[in-house]
PDB file of N, CA, C, O and CB in Angstrom:
ATOM      1  N   MET A   1      57.331 -59.048 -27.795  1.00  0.00           N
ATOM      2  CA  MET A   1      58.192 -57.966 -27.443  1.00  0.00           C
ATOM      3  C   MET A   1      58.480 -58.056 -26.010  1.00  0.00           C
ATOM      4  O   MET A   1      57.562 -58.165 -25.197  1.00  0.00           O
ATOM      5  CB  MET A   1      57.605 -56.642 -27.792  1.00  0.00           C
ATOM      6  N   ASN A   2      59.861 -58.011 -25.619  1.00  0.00           N
ATOM      7  CA  ASN A   2      60.186 -58.064 -24.220  1.00  0.00           C
ATOM      8  C   ASN A   2      60.857 -56.772 -23.812  1.00  0.00           C
ATOM      9  O   ASN A   2      61.867 -56.431 -24.427  1.00  0.00           O
ATOM     10  CB  ASN A   2      61.075 -59.262 -23.913  1.00  0.00           C
ATOM     11  N   ILE A   3      60.444 -56.114 -22.950  1.00  0.00           N
ATOM     12  CA  ILE A   3      61.013 -54.829 -22.451  1.00  0.00           C
ATOM     13  C   ILE A   3      61.908 -54.974 -21.361  1.00  0.00           C
ATOM     14  O   ILE A   3      61.500 -55.453 -20.303  1.00  0.00           O
ATOM     15  CB  ILE A   3      59.995 -53.919 -22.039  1.00  0.00           C
ATOM     16  N   ASP A   4      63.230 -54.565 -21.523  1.00  0.00           N
ATOM     17  CA  ASP A   4      64.233 -54.741 -20.489  1.00  0.00           C
ATOM     18  C   ASP A   4      64.063 -53.466 -19.473  1.00  0.00           C
ATOM     19  O   ASP A   4      64.582 -52.379 -19.726  1.00  0.00           O
ATOM     20  CB  ASP A   4      65.767 -54.833 -21.179  1.00  0.00           C
ATOM     21  N   TRP A   5      63.402 -53.674 -18.478  1.00  0.00           N
ATOM     22  CA  TRP A   5      63.138 -52.450 -17.567  1.00  0.00           C
ATOM     23  C   TRP A   5      64.458 -52.015 -16.817  1.00  0.00           C
ATOM     24  O   TRP A   5      64.628 -50.855 -16.441  1.00  0.00           O
ATOM     25  CB  TRP A   5      61.970 -52.808 -16.446  1.00  0.00           C
ATOM     26  N   ALA A   6      65.290 -52.924 -16.644  1.00  0.00           N
ATOM     27  CA  ALA A   6      66.481 -52.611 -15.907  1.00  0.00           C
ATOM     28  C   ALA A   6      67.232 -51.745 -16.739  1.00  0.00           C
ATOM     29  O   ALA A   6      67.809 -50.790 -16.220  1.00  0.00           O
ATOM     30  CB  ALA A   6      67.275 -53.801 -15.504  1.00  0.00           C
ATOM     31  N   ALA A   7      67.311 -51.963 -18.063  1.00  0.00           N
ATOM     32  CA  ALA A   7      68.047 -51.273 -18.962  1.00  0.00           C
ATOM     33  C   ALA A   7      67.519 -49.823 -19.122  1.00  0.00           C
ATOM     34  O   ALA A   7      68.269 -48.857 -19.262  1.00  0.00           O
ATOM     35  CB  ALA A   7      68.056 -52.009 -20.219  1.00  0.00           C
ATOM     36  N   ILE A   8      66.206 -49.754 -19.092  1.00  0.00           N
ATOM     37  CA  ILE A   8      65.525 -48.425 -19.212  1.00  0.00           C
ATOM     38  C   ILE A   8      65.873 -47.665 -18.008  1.00  0.00           C
ATOM     39  O   ILE A   8      66.225 -46.489 -18.099  1.00  0.00           O
ATOM     40  CB  ILE A   8      63.965 -48.534 -19.360  1.00  0.00           C
ATOM     41  N   GLY A   9      65.790 -48.292 -16.853  1.00  0.00           N
ATOM     42  CA  GLY A   9      66.057 -47.521 -15.512  1.00  0.00           C
ATOM     43  C   GLY A   9      67.581 -47.138 -15.635  1.00  0.00           C
ATOM     44  O   GLY A   9      67.882 -45.986 -15.322  1.00  0.00           O
ATOM     45  N   SER A  10      68.438 -47.881 -16.004  1.00  0.00           N
ATOM     46  CA  SER A  10      69.890 -47.545 -16.135  1.00  0.00           C
ATOM     47  C   SER A  10      70.019 -46.337 -17.084  1.00  0.00           C
ATOM     48  O   SER A  10      70.696 -45.364 -16.751  1.00  0.00           O
ATOM     49  CB  SER A  10      70.738 -48.799 -16.693  1.00  0.00           C
ATOM     50  N   VAL A  11      69.434 -46.389 -18.151  1.00  0.00           N
ATOM     51  CA  VAL A  11      69.541 -45.169 -19.128  1.00  0.00           C
ATOM     52  C   VAL A  11      68.935 -43.956 -18.400  1.00  0.00           C
ATOM     53  O   VAL A  11      69.506 -42.868 -18.464  1.00  0.00           O
ATOM     54  CB  VAL A  11      68.721 -45.431 -20.582  1.00  0.00           C
ATOM     55  N   PHE A  12      67.890 -44.102 -17.769  1.00  0.00           N
ATOM     56  CA  PHE A  12      67.281 -42.904 -17.113  1.00  0.00           C
ATOM     57  C   PHE A  12      68.208 -42.421 -16.073  1.00  0.00           C
ATOM     58  O   PHE A  12      68.472 -41.221 -15.996  1.00  0.00           O
ATOM     59  CB  PHE A  12      65.891 -43.209 -16.484  1.00  0.00           C
ATOM     60  N   GLY A  13      68.764 -43.370 -15.194  1.00  0.00           N
ATOM     61  CA  GLY A  13      69.591 -42.836 -14.160  1.00  0.00           C
ATOM     62  C   GLY A  13      70.877 -42.091 -14.704  1.00  0.00           C
ATOM     63  O   GLY A  13      71.250 -41.025 -14.214  1.00  0.00           O
ATOM     64  N   VAL A  14      71.499 -42.688 -15.695  1.00  0.00           N
ATOM     65  CA  VAL A  14      72.648 -42.049 -16.249  1.00  0.00           C
ATOM     66  C   VAL A  14      72.391 -40.796 -16.921  1.00  0.00           C
ATOM     67  O   VAL A  14      73.261 -39.928 -16.842  1.00  0.00           O
ATOM     68  CB  VAL A  14      73.287 -42.896 -17.136  1.00  0.00           C
ATOM     69  N   SER A  15      71.256 -40.549 -17.614  1.00  0.00           N
ATOM     70  CA  SER A  15      70.823 -39.329 -18.278  1.00  0.00           C
ATOM     71  C   SER A  15      70.513 -38.396 -17.108  1.00  0.00           C
ATOM     72  O   SER A  15      70.890 -37.229 -17.218  1.00  0.00           O
ATOM     73  CB  SER A  15      69.552 -39.556 -19.270  1.00  0.00           C
ATOM     74  N   LEU A  16      69.943 -38.733 -16.127  1.00  0.00           N
ATOM     75  CA  LEU A  16      69.536 -37.775 -15.023  1.00  0.00           C
ATOM     76  C   LEU A  16      70.882 -37.216 -14.438  1.00  0.00           C
ATOM     77  O   LEU A  16      71.102 -36.006 -14.383  1.00  0.00           O
ATOM     78  CB  LEU A  16      68.610 -38.538 -13.829  1.00  0.00           C
ATOM     79  N   VAL A  17      71.696 -38.092 -14.039  1.00  0.00           N
ATOM     80  CA  VAL A  17      73.021 -37.677 -13.546  1.00  0.00           C
ATOM     81  C   VAL A  17      73.796 -36.795 -14.334  1.00  0.00           C
ATOM     82  O   VAL A  17      74.353 -35.813 -13.843  1.00  0.00           O
ATOM     83  CB  VAL A  17      73.799 -38.749 -13.334  1.00  0.00           C
ATOM     84  N   ALA A  18      73.868 -37.122 -15.644  1.00  0.00           N
ATOM     85  CA  ALA A  18      74.600 -36.319 -16.697  1.00  0.00           C
ATOM     86  C   ALA A  18      73.898 -34.939 -16.761  1.00  0.00           C
ATOM     87  O   ALA A  18      74.600 -33.931 -16.674  1.00  0.00           O
ATOM     88  CB  ALA A  18      74.578 -37.068 -18.179  1.00  0.00           C
ATOM     89  N   THR A  19      72.629 -34.836 -16.898  1.00  0.00           N
ATOM     90  CA  THR A  19      71.967 -33.592 -16.946  1.00  0.00           C
ATOM     91  C   THR A  19      72.209 -32.690 -15.752  1.00  0.00           C
ATOM     92  O   THR A  19      72.461 -31.494 -15.895  1.00  0.00           O
ATOM     93  CB  THR A  19      70.569 -33.826 -17.096  1.00  0.00           C
ATOM     94  N   VAL A  20      72.127 -33.292 -14.555  1.00  0.00           N
ATOM     95  CA  VAL A  20      72.266 -32.528 -13.345  1.00  0.00           C
ATOM     96  C   VAL A  20      73.808 -32.075 -13.338  1.00  0.00           C
ATOM     97  O   VAL A  20      74.088 -30.926 -12.995  1.00  0.00           O
ATOM     98  CB  VAL A  20      71.828 -33.426 -12.010  1.00  0.00           C
ATOM     99  N   GLY A  21      74.666 -32.861 -13.667  1.00  0.00           N
ATOM    100  CA  GLY A  21      76.092 -32.555 -13.648  1.00  0.00           C
ATOM    101  C   GLY A  21      76.372 -31.480 -14.664  1.00  0.00           C
ATOM    102  O   GLY A  21      77.090 -30.539 -14.326  1.00  0.00           O
ATOM    103  N   LEU A  22      75.871 -31.535 -15.873  1.00  0.00           N
ATOM    104  CA  LEU A  22      76.119 -30.463 -16.789  1.00  0.00           C
ATOM    105  C   LEU A  22      75.447 -29.112 -16.390  1.00  0.00           C
ATOM    106  O   LEU A  22      76.045 -28.055 -16.588  1.00  0.00           O
ATOM    107  CB  LEU A  22      75.651 -30.887 -18.140  1.00  0.00           C
ATOM    108  N   VAL A  23      74.310 -29.141 -15.875  1.00  0.00           N
ATOM    109  CA  VAL A  23      73.669 -28.042 -15.268  1.00  0.00           C
ATOM    110  C   VAL A  23      74.449 -27.345 -14.096  1.00  0.00           C
ATOM    111  O   VAL A  23      74.600 -26.124 -14.051  1.00  0.00           O
ATOM    112  CB  VAL A  23      72.380 -28.507 -14.798  1.00  0.00           C
ATOM    113  N   ALA A  24      74.907 -28.170 -13.200  1.00  0.00           N
ATOM    114  CA  ALA A  24      75.789 -27.724 -12.209  1.00  0.00           C
ATOM    115  C   ALA A  24      77.019 -27.103 -12.692  1.00  0.00           C
ATOM    116  O   ALA A  24      77.392 -26.031 -12.216  1.00  0.00           O
ATOM    117  CB  ALA A  24      76.110 -28.766 -11.384  1.00  0.00           C
ATOM    118  N   LEU A  25      77.713 -27.745 -13.665  1.00  0.00           N
ATOM    119  CA  LEU A  25      79.048 -27.172 -14.185  1.00  0.00           C
ATOM    120  C   LEU A  25      78.712 -25.791 -14.884  1.00  0.00           C
ATOM    121  O   LEU A  25      79.413 -24.797 -14.693  1.00  0.00           O
ATOM    122  CB  LEU A  25      79.803 -28.238 -15.288  1.00  0.00           C
ATOM    123  N   PHE A  26      77.622 -25.786 -15.690  1.00  0.00           N
ATOM    124  CA  PHE A  26      77.261 -24.503 -16.313  1.00  0.00           C
ATOM    125  C   PHE A  26      77.011 -23.412 -15.334  1.00  0.00           C
ATOM    126  O   PHE A  26      77.476 -22.284 -15.500  1.00  0.00           O
ATOM    127  CB  PHE A  26      76.063 -24.659 -17.153  1.00  0.00           C
ATOM    128  N   THR A  27      76.221 -23.773 -14.235  1.00  0.00           N
ATOM    129  CA  THR A  27      76.050 -22.777 -13.182  1.00  0.00           C
ATOM    130  C   THR A  27      77.217 -22.316 -12.528  1.00  0.00           C
ATOM    131  O   THR A  27      77.312 -21.105 -12.332  1.00  0.00           O
ATOM    132  CB  THR A  27      75.225 -23.242 -12.213  1.00  0.00           C
ATOM    133  N   LEU A  28      78.197 -23.134 -12.125  1.00  0.00           N
ATOM    134  CA  LEU A  28      79.297 -22.651 -11.676  1.00  0.00           C
ATOM    135  C   LEU A  28      80.133 -21.746 -12.584  1.00  0.00           C
ATOM    136  O   LEU A  28      80.816 -20.824 -12.139  1.00  0.00           O
ATOM    137  CB  LEU A  28      79.963 -23.667 -11.275  1.00  0.00           C
ATOM    138  N   GLY A  29      80.043 -22.060 -13.885  1.00  0.00           N
ATOM    139  CA  GLY A  29      80.717 -21.064 -14.814  1.00  0.00           C
ATOM    140  C   GLY A  29      80.039 -19.747 -14.823  1.00  0.00           C
ATOM    141  O   GLY A  29      80.719 -18.720 -14.824  1.00  0.00           O
ATOM    142  N   ILE A  30      78.745 -19.707 -14.829  1.00  0.00           N
ATOM    143  CA  ILE A  30      77.947 -18.388 -14.697  1.00  0.00           C
ATOM    144  C   ILE A  30      78.353 -17.648 -13.450  1.00  0.00           C
ATOM    145  O   ILE A  30      78.535 -16.431 -13.411  1.00  0.00           O
ATOM    146  CB  ILE A  30      76.372 -18.650 -14.641  1.00  0.00           C
ATOM    147  N   LYS A  31      78.489 -18.527 -12.367  1.00  0.00           N
ATOM    148  CA  LYS A  31      78.884 -17.817 -10.987  1.00  0.00           C
ATOM    149  C   LYS A  31      80.276 -17.275 -11.124  1.00  0.00           C
ATOM    150  O   LYS A  31      80.520 -16.161 -10.661  1.00  0.00           O
ATOM    151  CB  LYS A  31      78.848 -18.857  -9.677  1.00  0.00           C
ATOM    152  N   GLY A  32      81.263 -18.018 -11.760  1.00  0.00           N
ATOM    153  CA  GLY A  32      82.482 -17.376 -11.930  1.00  0.00           C
ATOM    154  C   GLY A  32      82.557 -16.066 -12.703  1.00  0.00           C
ATOM    155  O   GLY A  32      83.293 -15.135 -12.380  1.00  0.00           O
ATOM    156  N   LEU A  33      81.722 -16.069 -13.768  1.00  0.00           N
ATOM    157  CA  LEU A  33      81.631 -14.867 -14.667  1.00  0.00           C
ATOM    158  C   LEU A  33      81.039 -13.647 -13.774  1.00  0.00           C
ATOM    159  O   LEU A  33      81.437 -12.487 -13.872  1.00  0.00           O
ATOM    160  CB  LEU A  33      80.635 -15.201 -16.012  1.00  0.00           C
ATOM    161  N   SER A  34      80.049 -14.084 -12.909  1.00  0.00           N
ATOM    162  CA  SER A  34      79.387 -13.072 -12.125  1.00  0.00           C
ATOM    163  C   SER A  34      80.425 -12.526 -11.039  1.00  0.00           C
ATOM    164  O   SER A  34      80.359 -11.350 -10.682  1.00  0.00           O
ATOM    165  CB  SER A  34      78.059 -13.686 -11.444  1.00  0.00           C
ATOM    166  N   ALA A  35      81.291 -13.313 -10.569  1.00  0.00           N
ATOM    167  CA  ALA A  35      82.284 -12.932  -9.548  1.00  0.00           C
ATOM    168  C   ALA A  35      83.303 -11.966 -10.357  1.00  0.00           C
ATOM    169  O   ALA A  35      83.878 -11.009  -9.837  1.00  0.00           O
ATOM    170  CB  ALA A  35      83.052 -14.312  -8.864  1.00  0.00           C
ATOM    171  N   ARG A  36      83.423 -12.323 -11.565  1.00  0.00           N
ATOM    172  CA  ARG A  36      84.441 -11.335 -12.313  1.00  0.00           C
ATOM    173  C   ARG A  36      83.806  -9.940 -12.327  1.00  0.00           C
ATOM    174  O   ARG A  36      84.459  -8.954 -11.983  1.00  0.00           O
ATOM    175  CB  ARG A  36      84.763 -11.814 -13.922  1.00  0.00           C
ATOM    176  N   GLU A  37      82.458  -9.857 -12.751  1.00  0.00           N
ATOM    177  CA  GLU A  37      81.800  -8.674 -12.776  1.00  0.00           C
ATOM    178  C   GLU A  37      81.761  -7.943 -11.451  1.00  0.00           C
ATOM    179  O   GLU A  37      81.869  -6.717 -11.451  1.00  0.00           O
ATOM    180  CB  GLU A  37      80.522  -8.906 -13.253  1.00  0.00           C
ATOM    181  N   ARG A  38      81.614  -8.611 -10.330  1.00  0.00           N
ATOM    182  CA  ARG A  38      81.576  -8.030  -9.078  1.00  0.00           C
ATOM    183  C   ARG A  38      83.045  -7.415  -8.755  1.00  0.00           C
ATOM    184  O   ARG A  38      83.179  -6.278  -8.303  1.00  0.00           O
ATOM    185  CB  ARG A  38      81.101  -9.111  -8.030  1.00  0.00           C
ATOM    186  N   ALA A  39      84.106  -8.265  -9.028  1.00  0.00           N
ATOM    187  CA  ALA A  39      85.447  -7.756  -8.803  1.00  0.00           C
ATOM    188  C   ALA A  39      85.719  -6.648  -9.577  1.00  0.00           C
ATOM    189  O   ALA A  39      86.299  -5.697  -9.054  1.00  0.00           O
ATOM    190  CB  ALA A  39      86.435  -8.707  -9.041  1.00  0.00           C
ATOM    191  N   THR A  40      85.375  -6.614 -10.811  1.00  0.00           N
ATOM    192  CA  THR A  40      85.646  -5.427 -11.645  1.00  0.00           C
ATOM    193  C   THR A  40      84.931  -4.212 -11.139  1.00  0.00           C
ATOM    194  O   THR A  40      85.499  -3.124 -11.229  1.00  0.00           O
ATOM    195  CB  THR A  40      85.246  -5.677 -13.078  1.00  0.00           C
ATOM    196  N   ALA A  41      83.832  -4.296 -10.659  1.00  0.00           N
ATOM    197  CA  ALA A  41      83.062  -3.072 -10.149  1.00  0.00           C
ATOM    198  C   ALA A  41      83.824  -2.642  -8.829  1.00  0.00           C
ATOM    199  O   ALA A  41      83.788  -1.457  -8.499  1.00  0.00           O
ATOM    200  CB  ALA A  41      81.399  -3.427  -9.837  1.00  0.00           C
ATOM    201  N   GLN A  42      84.436  -3.465  -8.150  1.00  0.00           N
ATOM    202  CA  GLN A  42      85.033  -3.091  -6.983  1.00  0.00           C
ATOM    203  C   GLN A  42      86.625  -2.738  -7.211  1.00  0.00           C
ATOM    204  O   GLN A  42      87.325  -2.252  -6.323  1.00  0.00           O
ATOM    205  CB  GLN A  42      84.801  -4.232  -5.973  1.00  0.00           C
ATOM    206  N   GLY A  43      87.038  -3.020  -8.385  1.00  0.00           N
ATOM    207  CA  GLY A  43      88.500  -2.726  -8.695  1.00  0.00           C
ATOM    208  C   GLY A  43      89.376  -3.738  -8.444  1.00  0.00           C
ATOM    209  O   GLY A  43      90.580  -3.480  -8.475  1.00  0.00           O
ATOM    210  N   ASP A  44      88.937  -5.023  -8.162  1.00  0.00           N
ATOM    211  CA  ASP A  44      89.861  -6.128  -7.824  1.00  0.00           C
ATOM    212  C   ASP A  44      90.002  -6.899  -9.017  1.00  0.00           C
ATOM    213  O   ASP A  44      89.337  -6.673 -10.028  1.00  0.00           O
ATOM    214  CB  ASP A  44      89.389  -7.009  -6.662  1.00  0.00           C
ATOM    215  N   SER A  45      90.951  -7.908  -8.910  1.00  0.00           N
ATOM    216  CA  SER A  45      91.197  -8.943  -9.915  1.00  0.00           C
ATOM    217  C   SER A  45      90.488 -10.234  -9.599  1.00  0.00           C
ATOM    218  O   SER A  45      90.372 -10.608  -8.433  1.00  0.00           O
ATOM    219  CB  SER A  45      92.666  -9.204 -10.043  1.00  0.00           C
ATOM    220  N   ALA A  46      90.031 -10.892 -10.573  1.00  0.00           N
ATOM    221  CA  ALA A  46      89.163 -12.128 -10.392  1.00  0.00           C
ATOM    222  C   ALA A  46      89.601 -13.201 -11.368  1.00  0.00           C
ATOM    223  O   ALA A  46      88.823 -13.937 -11.975  1.00  0.00           O
ATOM    224  CB  ALA A  46      87.616 -11.802 -10.620  1.00  0.00           C
ATOM    225  N   THR A  47      91.018 -13.220 -11.465  1.00  0.00           N
ATOM    226  CA  THR A  47      91.643 -14.180 -12.342  1.00  0.00           C
ATOM    227  C   THR A  47      91.249 -15.619 -12.031  1.00  0.00           C
ATOM    228  O   THR A  47      91.062 -16.396 -12.968  1.00  0.00           O
ATOM    229  CB  THR A  47      93.120 -14.036 -12.263  1.00  0.00           C
ATOM    230  N   LEU A  48      91.123 -15.984 -10.866  1.00  0.00           N
ATOM    231  CA  LEU A  48      90.879 -17.293 -10.435  1.00  0.00           C
ATOM    232  C   LEU A  48      89.384 -17.767 -10.824  1.00  0.00           C
ATOM    233  O   LEU A  48      89.121 -18.887 -11.259  1.00  0.00           O
ATOM    234  CB  LEU A  48      91.133 -17.350  -8.906  1.00  0.00           C
ATOM    235  N   ALA A  49      88.515 -16.809 -10.613  1.00  0.00           N
ATOM    236  CA  ALA A  49      87.117 -16.990 -10.832  1.00  0.00           C
ATOM    237  C   ALA A  49      86.836 -17.172 -12.350  1.00  0.00           C
ATOM    238  O   ALA A  49      86.078 -18.019 -12.823  1.00  0.00           O
ATOM    239  CB  ALA A  49      86.338 -15.793 -10.254  1.00  0.00           C
ATOM    240  N   VAL A  50      87.570 -16.239 -13.056  1.00  0.00           N
ATOM    241  CA  VAL A  50      87.507 -16.348 -14.547  1.00  0.00           C
ATOM    242  C   VAL A  50      88.045 -17.674 -15.188  1.00  0.00           C
ATOM    243  O   VAL A  50      87.492 -18.262 -16.118  1.00  0.00           O
ATOM    244  CB  VAL A  50      88.293 -15.203 -15.130  1.00  0.00           C
ATOM    245  N   THR A  51      89.166 -18.053 -14.581  1.00  0.00           N
ATOM    246  CA  THR A  51      89.827 -19.377 -15.045  1.00  0.00           C
ATOM    247  C   THR A  51      88.778 -20.490 -14.659  1.00  0.00           C
ATOM    248  O   THR A  51      88.460 -21.322 -15.509  1.00  0.00           O
ATOM    249  CB  THR A  51      91.367 -19.663 -14.279  1.00  0.00           C
ATOM    250  N   ALA A  52      88.310 -20.517 -13.564  1.00  0.00           N
ATOM    251  CA  ALA A  52      87.395 -21.612 -13.110  1.00  0.00           C
ATOM    252  C   ALA A  52      86.123 -21.658 -13.969  1.00  0.00           C
ATOM    253  O   ALA A  52      85.590 -22.730 -14.256  1.00  0.00           O
ATOM    254  CB  ALA A  52      87.002 -21.413 -11.601  1.00  0.00           C
ATOM    255  N   ALA A  53      85.631 -20.412 -14.390  1.00  0.00           N
ATOM    256  CA  ALA A  53      84.467 -20.334 -15.156  1.00  0.00           C
ATOM    257  C   ALA A  53      84.773 -21.004 -16.494  1.00  0.00           C
ATOM    258  O   ALA A  53      84.012 -21.864 -16.938  1.00  0.00           O
ATOM    259  CB  ALA A  53      84.000 -18.883 -15.308  1.00  0.00           C
ATOM    260  N   TRP A  54      85.900 -20.616 -17.158  1.00  0.00           N
ATOM    261  CA  TRP A  54      86.223 -21.202 -18.541  1.00  0.00           C
ATOM    262  C   TRP A  54      86.420 -22.574 -18.442  1.00  0.00           C
ATOM    263  O   TRP A  54      86.005 -23.295 -19.350  1.00  0.00           O
ATOM    264  CB  TRP A  54      87.440 -20.616 -19.188  1.00  0.00           C
ATOM    265  N   LEU A  55      87.090 -23.128 -17.311  1.00  0.00           N
ATOM    266  CA  LEU A  55      87.270 -24.557 -17.182  1.00  0.00           C
ATOM    267  C   LEU A  55      85.887 -25.314 -16.963  1.00  0.00           C
ATOM    268  O   LEU A  55      85.755 -26.452 -17.414  1.00  0.00           O
ATOM    269  CB  LEU A  55      88.245 -24.833 -15.995  1.00  0.00           C
ATOM    270  N   CYS A  56      84.973 -24.757 -16.351  1.00  0.00           N
ATOM    271  CA  CYS A  56      83.554 -25.397 -16.246  1.00  0.00           C
ATOM    272  C   CYS A  56      82.882 -25.376 -17.664  1.00  0.00           C
ATOM    273  O   CYS A  56      82.257 -26.359 -18.060  1.00  0.00           O
ATOM    274  CB  CYS A  56      82.584 -24.560 -15.152  1.00  0.00           C
ATOM    275  N   PHE A  57      83.026 -24.193 -18.455  1.00  0.00           N
ATOM    276  CA  PHE A  57      82.443 -24.246 -19.692  1.00  0.00           C
ATOM    277  C   PHE A  57      83.190 -25.171 -20.676  1.00  0.00           C
ATOM    278  O   PHE A  57      82.588 -25.670 -21.626  1.00  0.00           O
ATOM    279  CB  PHE A  57      82.344 -22.903 -20.200  1.00  0.00           C
ATOM    280  N   ALA A  58      84.383 -25.380 -20.473  1.00  0.00           N
ATOM    281  CA  ALA A  58      85.197 -26.311 -21.349  1.00  0.00           C
ATOM    282  C   ALA A  58      84.755 -27.656 -20.985  1.00  0.00           C
ATOM    283  O   ALA A  58      84.609 -28.440 -21.922  1.00  0.00           O
ATOM    284  CB  ALA A  58      86.783 -26.165 -21.165  1.00  0.00           C
ATOM    285  N   ALA A  59      84.501 -28.097 -19.731  1.00  0.00           N
ATOM    286  CA  ALA A  59      84.021 -29.348 -19.280  1.00  0.00           C
ATOM    287  C   ALA A  59      82.694 -29.611 -19.848  1.00  0.00           C
ATOM    288  O   ALA A  59      82.389 -30.720 -20.287  1.00  0.00           O
ATOM    289  CB  ALA A  59      83.983 -29.409 -17.823  1.00  0.00           C
ATOM    290  N   CYS A  60      81.881 -28.573 -19.842  1.00  0.00           N
ATOM    291  CA  CYS A  60      80.502 -28.743 -20.531  1.00  0.00           C
ATOM    292  C   CYS A  60      80.542 -29.083 -21.976  1.00  0.00           C
ATOM    293  O   CYS A  60      79.839 -29.975 -22.453  1.00  0.00           O
ATOM    294  CB  CYS A  60      79.691 -27.479 -20.417  1.00  0.00           C
ATOM    295  N   ALA A  61      81.423 -28.319 -22.712  1.00  0.00           N
ATOM    296  CA  ALA A  61      81.723 -28.562 -23.976  1.00  0.00           C
ATOM    297  C   ALA A  61      82.250 -29.844 -24.421  1.00  0.00           C
ATOM    298  O   ALA A  61      81.910 -30.381 -25.475  1.00  0.00           O
ATOM    299  CB  ALA A  61      82.490 -27.696 -24.305  1.00  0.00           C
ATOM    300  N   ALA A  62      83.153 -30.357 -23.528  1.00  0.00           N
ATOM    301  CA  ALA A  62      83.715 -31.724 -23.717  1.00  0.00           C
ATOM    302  C   ALA A  62      82.728 -32.719 -23.477  1.00  0.00           C
ATOM    303  O   ALA A  62      82.675 -33.649 -24.282  1.00  0.00           O
ATOM    304  CB  ALA A  62      84.869 -31.993 -22.842  1.00  0.00           C
ATOM    305  N   ALA A  63      81.880 -32.694 -22.452  1.00  0.00           N
ATOM    306  CA  ALA A  63      80.791 -33.624 -22.272  1.00  0.00           C
ATOM    307  C   ALA A  63      79.882 -33.564 -23.350  1.00  0.00           C
ATOM    308  O   ALA A  63      79.505 -34.655 -23.777  1.00  0.00           O
ATOM    309  CB  ALA A  63      80.085 -33.405 -21.057  1.00  0.00           C
ATOM    310  N   VAL A  64      79.442 -32.545 -23.890  1.00  0.00           N
ATOM    311  CA  VAL A  64      78.476 -32.553 -25.130  1.00  0.00           C
ATOM    312  C   VAL A  64      79.143 -33.145 -26.334  1.00  0.00           C
ATOM    313  O   VAL A  64      78.529 -33.899 -27.089  1.00  0.00           O
ATOM    314  CB  VAL A  64      77.990 -31.078 -25.519  1.00  0.00           C
ATOM    315  N   ALA A  65      80.434 -32.799 -26.525  1.00  0.00           N
ATOM    316  CA  ALA A  65      81.105 -33.433 -27.660  1.00  0.00           C
ATOM    317  C   ALA A  65      81.202 -34.858 -27.526  1.00  0.00           C
ATOM    318  O   ALA A  65      81.055 -35.553 -28.532  1.00  0.00           O
ATOM    319  CB  ALA A  65      82.426 -32.907 -27.855  1.00  0.00           C
ATOM    320  N   TYR A  66      81.446 -35.415 -26.332  1.00  0.00           N
ATOM    321  CA  TYR A  66      81.598 -36.837 -26.119  1.00  0.00           C
ATOM    322  C   TYR A  66      80.260 -37.442 -26.300  1.00  0.00           C
ATOM    323  O   TYR A  66      80.171 -38.552 -26.825  1.00  0.00           O
ATOM    324  CB  TYR A  66      82.183 -37.167 -24.738  1.00  0.00           C
ATOM    325  N   GLY A  67      79.148 -36.754 -25.880  1.00  0.00           N
ATOM    326  CA  GLY A  67      77.855 -37.333 -26.118  1.00  0.00           C
ATOM    327  C   GLY A  67      77.578 -37.571 -27.589  1.00  0.00           C
ATOM    328  O   GLY A  67      77.161 -38.650 -28.012  1.00  0.00           O
ATOM    329  N   ILE A  68      77.843 -36.448 -28.399  1.00  0.00           N
ATOM    330  CA  ILE A  68      77.717 -36.520 -29.886  1.00  0.00           C
ATOM    331  C   ILE A  68      78.688 -37.540 -30.471  1.00  0.00           C
ATOM    332  O   ILE A  68      78.334 -38.134 -31.489  1.00  0.00           O
ATOM    333  CB  ILE A  68      77.979 -35.123 -30.530  1.00  0.00           C
ATOM    334  N   HIS A  69      79.806 -37.786 -29.964  1.00  0.00           N
ATOM    335  CA  HIS A  69      80.749 -38.732 -30.453  1.00  0.00           C
ATOM    336  C   HIS A  69      80.017 -40.120 -30.199  1.00  0.00           C
ATOM    337  O   HIS A  69      79.949 -40.927 -31.126  1.00  0.00           O
ATOM    338  CB  HIS A  69      82.216 -38.588 -29.703  1.00  0.00           C
ATOM    339  N   LEU A  70      79.517 -40.382 -29.062  1.00  0.00           N
ATOM    340  CA  LEU A  70      78.811 -41.487 -28.801  1.00  0.00           C
ATOM    341  C   LEU A  70      77.615 -41.898 -29.723  1.00  0.00           C
ATOM    342  O   LEU A  70      77.408 -43.046 -30.115  1.00  0.00           O
ATOM    343  CB  LEU A  70      78.401 -41.330 -27.553  1.00  0.00           C
ATOM    344  N   ILE A  71      76.888 -40.838 -30.002  1.00  0.00           N
ATOM    345  CA  ILE A  71      75.809 -41.053 -30.963  1.00  0.00           C
ATOM    346  C   ILE A  71      76.271 -41.261 -32.273  1.00  0.00           C
ATOM    347  O   ILE A  71      75.799 -42.208 -32.901  1.00  0.00           O
ATOM    348  CB  ILE A  71      74.899 -39.981 -30.990  1.00  0.00           C
ATOM    349  N   VAL A  72      77.147 -40.509 -32.811  1.00  0.00           N
ATOM    350  CA  VAL A  72      77.814 -40.757 -34.142  1.00  0.00           C
ATOM    351  C   VAL A  72      78.523 -42.182 -34.282  1.00  0.00           C
ATOM    352  O   VAL A  72      78.367 -42.852 -35.302  1.00  0.00           O
ATOM    353  CB  VAL A  72      78.895 -39.632 -34.371  1.00  0.00           C
ATOM    354  N   ALA A  73      79.250 -42.582 -33.292  1.00  0.00           N
ATOM    355  CA  ALA A  73      79.963 -43.795 -33.408  1.00  0.00           C
ATOM    356  C   ALA A  73      79.043 -44.940 -33.489  1.00  0.00           C
ATOM    357  O   ALA A  73      79.381 -45.939 -34.124  1.00  0.00           O
ATOM    358  CB  ALA A  73      80.887 -43.961 -32.305  1.00  0.00           C
ATOM    359  N   LYS A  74      77.793 -44.863 -32.835  1.00  0.00           N
ATOM    360  CA  LYS A  74      76.860 -46.102 -32.882  1.00  0.00           C
ATOM    361  C   LYS A  74      76.167 -46.089 -34.052  1.00  0.00           C
ATOM    362  O   LYS A  74      75.670 -47.170 -34.371  1.00  0.00           O
ATOM    363  CB  LYS A  74      75.860 -46.197 -31.768  1.00  0.00           C
ATOM    364  N   ALA A  75      75.965 -44.998 -34.908  1.00  0.00           N
ATOM    365  CA  ALA A  75      75.329 -45.096 -36.026  1.00  0.00           C
ATOM    366  C   ALA A  75      75.828 -45.860 -37.177  1.00  0.00           C
ATOM    367  O   ALA A  75      75.170 -45.913 -38.216  1.00  0.00           O
ATOM    368  CB  ALA A  75      75.129 -43.987 -36.351  1.00  0.00           C
TER     369      ALA A  75
END
């Protein structure tokens, strides 16, 4: 049995970057919704923050769907 360490390192690197990216996107979405709550409490509008939040959540969902697609397509 021959282990391809370079391939294992590559998979680890890509999964680490993808995980950090998804967490960052989701965090930005939560921050956007938090900005909406603050703006509502102050009587302001936070349309841009809410739009950005939903775009972040949509990007997270698209990344998860793409990952599931990759898993299913290889099976």
